[in-house]
C-alpha positions in Angstrom: -0.1 0.4 0.0 3.3 2.6 0.2 2.4 3.3 -3.6 -0.7 5.3 -2.2 -0.3 8.3 -0.3 -1.6 7.8 3.0 -4.8 10.5 2.7 -6.1 8.3 -0.2 -4.8 4.8 1.4 -9.1 4.3 2.7 -10.6 5.7 -0.6 -8.2 3.4 -3.4 -9.2 0.2 -0.3 -12.5 0.6 -1.2 -12.6 1.5 -4.6 -10.5 -1.7 -4.7 -13.2 -3.9 -2.9 -16.1 -2.2 -5.9 -13.7 -3.1 -8.2 -13.4 -6.9 -7.1 -17.4 -6.7 -6.9 -17.4 -5.2 -10.4 -15.2 -8.1 -11.6 -17.4 -10.4 -10.4 -20.6 -8.9 -12.2 -18.4 -8.8 -15.6 -17.9 -12.8 -16.1 -21.2 -14.1 -13.6 -23.0 -14.5 -16.9 -20.7 -15.9 -19.0 -20.0 -18.8 -16.1 -23.1 -19.1 -15.7 -24.6 -19.4 -19.4 -24.9 -23.5 -19.4 -27.4 -23.4 -16.8 -29.3 -20.9 -18.4 -29.4 -21.9 -21.5 -30.6 -26.0 -20.3 -33.5 -23.9 -17.8 -34.4 -21.3 -20.1 -34.5 -22.5 -23.0 -32.9 -20.3 -24.6 -31.3 -20.1 -28.1 -27.2 -18.9 -28.6 -28.8 -15.8 -30.3 -31.0 -14.8 -27.7 -28.3 -15.3 -24.5 -26.3 -13.5 -27.0 -28.8 -10.4 -27.2 -29.0 -10.3 -23.3 -25.2 -10.2 -23.4 -25.4 -7.8 -25.6 -27.8 -5.6 -24.0 -25.0 -5.0 -21.0 -22.8 -4.3 -22.7 -24.8 -2.1 -25.6 -25.1 0.0 -21.8 -22.1 -0.2 -20.8 -20.6 1.3 -23.8 -23.5 3.9 -24.3 -22.9 5.0 -20.0 -19.1 4.6 -20.7 -18.9 7.6 -23.4 -21.4 9.8 -20.9 -19.2 9.3 -18.1 -16.4 11.9 -18.9 -19.5 14.5 -19.5 -21.0 12.9 -15.9 -17.7 13.1 -14.0 -17.3 16.7 -15.0 -21.2 18.2 -13.7 -21.3 16.0 -10.9 -17.8 14.7 -9.4 -16.6 11.2 -8.9 -18.8 10.5 -5.7 -22.1 10.9 -7.4 -21.0 9.1 -10.4 -19.6 6.2 -8.8 -22.7 5.3 -5.8 -25.5 6.1 -9.5 -23.6 3.4 -10.7 -23.6 0.9 -8.0 -28.1 1.0 -7.4 -28.4 0.7 -11.1 -25.9 -2.4 -10.5 -27.6 -3.1 -7.6 -31.4 -2.9 -8.8 -30.4 -4.9 -11.9 -28.5 -7.8 -10.0 -31.5 -8.2 -7.5 -33.7 -9.1 -10.2 -31.5 -10.8 -12.8 -32.5 -14.5 -13.6 -35.4 -14.8 -11.3 -37.7 -15.2 -14.6 -36.8 -16.8 -18.0 -38.7 -14.4 -20.0 -36.0 -12.7 -22.4 -37.7 -8.9 -22.3 -37.3 -8.6 -18.7 -33.7 -10.3 -18.5 -33.0 -8.4 -21.3 -33.6 -4.8 -19.6 -32.2 -5.8 -16.0 -28.7 -6.6 -17.7 -29.2 -3.5 -19.9 -29.3 -1.8 -15.8 -26.6 -3.6 -14.9 -24.4 -2.5 -17.9 -25.6 1.3 -17.3 -24.3 0.5 -13.6 -20.8 -0.7 -15.1 -20.4 1.8 -17.5 -20.4 4.6 -14.5 -18.4 2.9 -12.0 -15.1 1.9 -14.3 -14.0 5.5 -15.4 -15.0 6.7 -12.3 -12.0 3.8 -10.2 -9.5 4.6 -13.1 -9.9 8.3 -12.8 -9.9 8.2 -9.3 -7.0 5.8 -9.2 -4.5 8.1 -11.7 -5.6 10.8 -9.5 -4.1 8.9 -6.3 -1.1 7.6 -8.2 1.1 10.7 -7.5 4.3 9.3 -9.3 2.4 8.9 -12.7 4.2 4.9 -12.3 1.2 3.1 -13.2 1.7 0.0 -10.4 -1.3 1.5 -8.8 -3.6 1.1 -11.8 -2.1 -2.3 -12.3 -3.0 -3.7 -8.7 -6.6 -2.3 -8.6 -7.4 -4.2 -12.0 -6.0 -7.2 -10.2 -8.9 -6.3 -8.0 -11.1 -6.8 -11.1 -9.4 -10.2 -11.7 -9.8 -11.3 -8.1 -13.3 -11.0 -8.7 -13.5 -12.7 -11.7 -12.0 -15.5 -10.3 -14.1 -15.8 -7.2 -17.6 -15.5 -8.8 -17.5 -18.4 -11.2 -15.5 -20.6 -8.3 -18.7 -19.5 -5.6 -21.3 -20.7 -8.8 -19.4 -23.9 -9.3 -20.0 -24.6 -5.7 -23.4 -23.6 -5.6 -23.9 -26.1 -8.5 -22.2 -28.7 -7.3 -24.3 -28.7 -4.0 -27.6 -28.2 -5.5 -28.3 -24.6 -4.5 -30.1 -22.3 -7.3 -27.6 -20.7 -9.2 -29.2 -17.8 -9.2 -28.3 -16.6 -5.5 -25.4 -15.4 -6.7 -26.9 -12.6 -8.4 -28.7 -11.6 -5.1 -25.4 -11.9 -3.0 -23.4 -9.6 -5.8 -26.8 -6.8 -5.1 -26.3 -7.0 -1.8 -22.3 -6.6 -2.0 -23.0 -3.9 -4.0 -25.1 -2.5 -1.9 -23.3 -2.3 1.5 -20.2 -0.8 -0.8 -22.1 2.2 -1.6 -22.5 2.6 1.7 -19.4 2.8 2.7 -18.2 4.9 -0.4 -20.4 7.3 0.7 -18.8 8.4 3.6 -15.1 8.0 1.7 -13.1 11.1 0.9 -13.2 12.5 -2.7 -12.8 15.7 -2.6 -9.0 14.7 -1.9 -8.8 13.8 -5.3 -9.5 17.2 -6.5 -12.3 18.8 -8.7 -12.5 17.2 -12.1 -10.7 18.7 -14.7 -13.2 20.8 -17.7 -12.5 19.6 -21.4 -15.4 21.4 -23.0 -17.1 21.5 -26.1 -14.5 22.7 -28.1 -11.4 25.0 -28.5 -7.5 24.1 -28.1 -8.0 21.5 -25.8 -10.7 19.5 -27.2 -8.8 19.8 -30.9 -5.7 18.8 -29.0 -7.5 15.4 -28.0 -8.3 14.7 -31.7 -4.6 15.3 -32.2 -3.6 12.8 -30.4 -3.1 9.7 -31.5 -3.1 7.8 -28.5 -6.6 9.4 -27.5 -7.7 7.4 -31.0 -5.5 4.2 -30.3 -7.1 3.8 -27.0 -10.6 4.0 -28.4 -9.7 1.1 -30.5 -7.2 -0.9 -28.4 -9.9 -1.3 -25.6 -12.7 -2.0 -28.4 -10.8 -5.2 -30.1 -9.3 -6.0 -26.3 -12.7 -6.3 -24.2 -14.3 -7.9 -26.4 -11.7 -10.7 -27.1 -11.4 -10.9 -22.9 -15.0 -10.9 -21.8 -16.2 -13.2 -25.1 -13.7 -16.0 -24.1 -14.5 -15.6 -20.5 -18.7 -15.2 -21.3 -18.3 -18.6 -24.1 -15.8 -20.7 -22.1 -17.5 -22.9 -20.6 -20.1 -23.3 -23.1 -17.1 -24.3 -25.4 -15.9 -26.6 -23.2 -19.4 -28.4 -22.5 -20.0 -28.6 -26.1 -16.8 -29.3 -27.8 -15.0 -30.8 -24.9 -17.9 -32.7 -23.3 -16.9 -31.2 -20.1 -19.9 -31.0 -17.8 -20.9 -27.9 -16.5 -19.5 -27.4 -12.8 -16.3 -28.4 -13.8 -17.1 -26.0 -17.2 -17.8 -23.5 -15.0 -14.4 -23.3 -13.5 -12.7 -22.4 -17.0 -13.8 -18.8 -16.6 -11.8 -18.9 -13.4 -8.8 -21.2 -14.7 -9.0 -17.8 -17.6 -9.3 -15.2 -14.9 -6.5 -16.8 -12.5 -3.9 -16.5 -15.9 -5.5 -12.6 -15.8 -4.5 -12.2 -12.3 -1.1 -13.9 -12.4 -0.3 -11.4 -14.7 -1.9 -8.2 -13.7 0.3 -9.1 -10.0 3.4 -10.9 -11.2 4.6 -8.2 -14.1 4.6 -5.1 -12.1 6.3 -7.3 -9.3 8.2 -8.7 -11.6 9.2 -6.3 -14.5 10.9 -3.0 -13.2 12.1 -1.2 -16.7 10.8 2.0 -18.1 8.8 0.3 -21.1 5.2 -0.6 -20.3 4.7 -0.4 -24.1 7.1 -3.4 -25.1 5.3 -5.6 -22.2 1.8 -4.8 -23.6 3.2 -5.8 -27.1 4.8 -9.1 -25.5 1.6 -9.7 -23.5 -1.3 -9.2 -26.5 0.6 -11.7 -28.7 0.7 -14.1 -26.0 -3.1 -13.6 -26.6 -3.1 -14.6 -29.8 -0.9 -17.7 -29.7 -2.8 -19.4 -26.6 -6.4 -18.7 -28.7 -5.5 -20.0 -31.9 -4.2 -23.2 -29.9 -7.1 -23.4 -27.9 -9.4 -23.3 -31.6 -6.8 -25.5 -33.0 -7.5 -28.2 -30.3 -10.8 -27.2 -30.4 -11.0 -28.4 -34.7 -8.9 -31.6 -33.6 -11.4 -32.7 -30.9 -14.0 -35.5 -32.4 -16.9 -36.2 -29.6 -15.4 -34.3 -27.0 -12.2 -35.8 -25.3 -11.1 -37.3 -22.5 -11.0 -35.8 -18.6 -7.4 -36.3 -19.1 -6.6 -34.8 -21.4 -8.5 -31.8 -20.5 -4.8 -30.0 -19.6 -4.3 -28.8 -22.3 -7.1 -26.9 -23.2 -7.5 -25.4 -19.6 -4.1 -24.6 -19.6 -4.2 -22.6 -23.0 -7.3 -21.0 -21.0 -4.9 -19.9 -18.5 -2.4 -18.4 -21.1 -5.0 -16.6 -23.0 -5.7 -14.7 -19.3 -2.1 -14.3 -19.2 -2.0 -12.8 -22.2 -5.0 -10.5 -21.4 -3.5 -9.4 -18.2 -1.4 -6.3 -18.6 -3.2 -5.3 -22.1 -6.4 -3.3 -20.0 -4.2 -1.1 -17.2 -1.3 -0.6 -19.6 -3.7 1.2 -22.3 -6.0 2.8 -19.6 -2.7 4.4 -18.0 -0.9 5.2 -20.9 -4.0 7.3 -22.0 -4.4 9.1 -18.9 -1.2 10.4 -19.0 -1.0 10.9 -23.1 -4.0 13.2 -22.2 -3.7 14.9 -18.5 -5.2 17.9 -19.3 -8.5 15.7 -20.6 -8.1 12.7 -18.4 -11.8 12.0 -18.0 -13.0 12.8 -21.4 -10.3 10.6 -22.5 -10.6 7.7 -20.3 -14.6 7.9 -20.7 -13.7 7.6 -24.6 -11.2 4.9 -24.2 -13.4 2.8 -21.8 -16.5 3.4 -24.1 -14.2 1.8 -26.9 -14.3 -1.2 -24.7 -18.4 -0.8 -24.5 -18.7 -1.1 -28.3 -16.1 -4.3 -28.3 -18.7 -5.9 -25.5 -21.4 -5.1 -27.8 -20.1 -5.8 -30.8 -18.0 -9.2 -31.0 -19.8 -11.7 -28.2 -23.2 -10.9 -30.0 -21.6 -11.6 -33.6 -20.2 -14.8 -31.3 -23.8 -16.0 -30.7 -25.1 -15.1 -34.5 -21.6 -17.3 -35.9 -22.3 -19.9 -33.0 -26.0 -19.7 -34.2 -25.2 -20.0 -38.1 -22.3 -22.6 -38.1 -21.8 -24.1 -34.8 -19.9 -22.6 -31.7 -16.3 -23.8 -33.2 -16.4 -21.4 -35.7 -18.1 -19.0 -33.8 -14.9 -19.3 -31.1 -12.7 -19.0 -34.1 -13.9 -15.4 -34.4 -12.1 -14.6 -31.3 -8.8 -15.9 -32.4 -9.3 -13.3 -35.1 -10.3 -10.5 -32.9 -7.2 -11.0 -30.8 -5.0 -10.9 -33.4 -6.5 -7.4 -34.5 -6.1 -6.7 -30.3 -1.9 -7.5 -30.6 -2.3 -4.9 -34.3 -3.3 -2.4 -32.4 -1.7 -2.8 -29.0 1.5 -2.6 -31.8 0.5 0.5 -32.8 -0.4 2.2 -30.1 2.8 1.3 -28.5 5.0 2.2 -31.5 3.1 6.0 -31.0 4.8 6.0 -27.3 8.3 4.4 -28.7 8.2 7.5 -31.2 7.5 10.0 -28.5 10.5 8.7 -25.7 12.6 8.9 -28.4 11.7 12.5 -29.1 12.0 13.2 -25.7 
């Protein structure tokens, strides 16, 4: 905790807790997808539409969050986001109704779209040394939640309890955290910088390649990261003949790899070229995803339980490849756009929301039409495009460093 100045430590811990539960709320639907499909009788297209509703709302509110932060400040913004998540999670999957769950998941996505930019903006403000390490640690909290949720869901399924209990539990925890954050000293972070609707500051953002590349990187990356996370359990059930309880653990395995990278890379790498680590991490994502798809095409009628170690290992490596991409992109965008951080961060994060909306929905449509093998292979293509966009961002920063 020495990375955070003493006046900010309580707030950092509070936001760390929010981001952990935020991670759970982002991944639990994917872990529960086999049970949702089985119990509710939905098609892949219906499930994809419900997932996409959250992503669309996340993109819209993520984009608007910069202006909302400027108008009402970080405390009010994050409390509104938490309230929306509490309301959506309290009733999601209470009935098989497609329309109702579509709307409830959109409500959850809207809340998530307000929470994430607020946490990222607050973390950058608390990072007085601009090291990026507090951001990596904060996004490690997201991974902790993303790992914990599917594990708890697997335990619930194994015990025979209703799998919908987890959604209610997340809602309650979000509510408790909201009451805690209402007492936190957000005022110590200073006022949110106002970008305005035009002028030289807005023009400067438009001329900054990091502003646009941040959007592109997160658009592609989030589509790959949460797309894999949402569909990996179903992929193991249908392609490798794993049982639903075991398959739900593959979601946690993916996030264990991501968690290992988010805590491990900042601890082991002491160099001053984060853009190089960004490029290497994205290449690992590509290689592991391509190999995971290849094993799926080679598998005929499933594989033995003893042979699941190979796709399981690749799932872990895919998570490891994902680990450093998001926080590094966010940190670089925040550093490059200091005069309008809230607007720049909200724009980049809205790119992630667009990816979260478009690519899983595309995956659902392709899987419905051509089978889940072909659908999952689309993520290998998205991962390759992610690596290319990250390489472009890395090149921009490398060039800027050479120019001083």
